[in-house]
N, C-alpha and C positions, 0 to 999 in steps of 0.2 A: 363306410361307417364313420369316417373322420368328419364328414360334413354334418352328420347327425349330432356328434358331439360338439362341434362348433356352433351349430344352431341352438342346441340346448344351452350353451355357455352365454351365447348372445341374449337369449331369452331371459335367462337367469339374471344377467347383468342388467338388463333393462328393467326387470321386475325390482330389483334392489334399488336402482336408481329412481324409479318412480316412487317406491316406498319411502326412501329417504326424502325426496322433494316434498312429498305430501305431509310427512311427519314435521318438517320444518316450516309448513305453510302456517300463515297466522289465522286459520280458521279455528272454530270451536271443536271440541273433542268429537262430538257426535258427527259433525260434517267430515272430519278427518277420518273417522272410522267408516263412515259410508263410502268415501273415495278410495279407501284402502280396499274394502270389500269389492267395489266395482272394478277396479284395476286387477285385482287379483282374479275375479272371474274372467275378465278379458284375456289375461294371460293364460289362465287354464284352458280356455276355449281354444285359443291359438295353439297351446302345446297339444291338445287333443288332436286338432287338425293335422299338425305336422307329424304326430305319431302314427296317425291312421295312414298318412301318405308313406311314411317309411315302412309300415307293415305291408302295404299294398306293393310298393316297389320290391320288398324282399320276396314277397309271394310271387310276383312276375318273374323275377330272376330264377326262383327255384323252379317253376314251371318250365321255363326255357331250358334250364339245366336238365331237368328230368326228360324233357322232349329229346333233347341232344343226345342223352345217355341211352335212351331207347333206340335211337336211329343207330348209334355205334353198336349196340347189342345186335341188332338185326344184321348189320353189315358183318360183324364178327361170326355170326351164325352162317351167313352166306359163304364167307371164306372157309369156314370149317367144312362145311357141306362140299364145297369144291375140292378141298384137299383130300377128303376121306372118300370121294366118289370115284 
């Protein structure tokens, strides 16, 4: 989970840096607003992709853990049957 926080921090820092850079650019206000909107959409898309990757990773880890737990349960039942038989 630490890497997710680091990634989010890096993306947020990049977004703030881009925003400050655009605000201090010598363009007209309408051009500046368009640039800000464009950049924010780019960062939003990147963030969505990273979030989906994180959710997918967590889901895979959960499935692996669930499979492992079912295997342990089956082994435990086997041992119990051996002991009680």
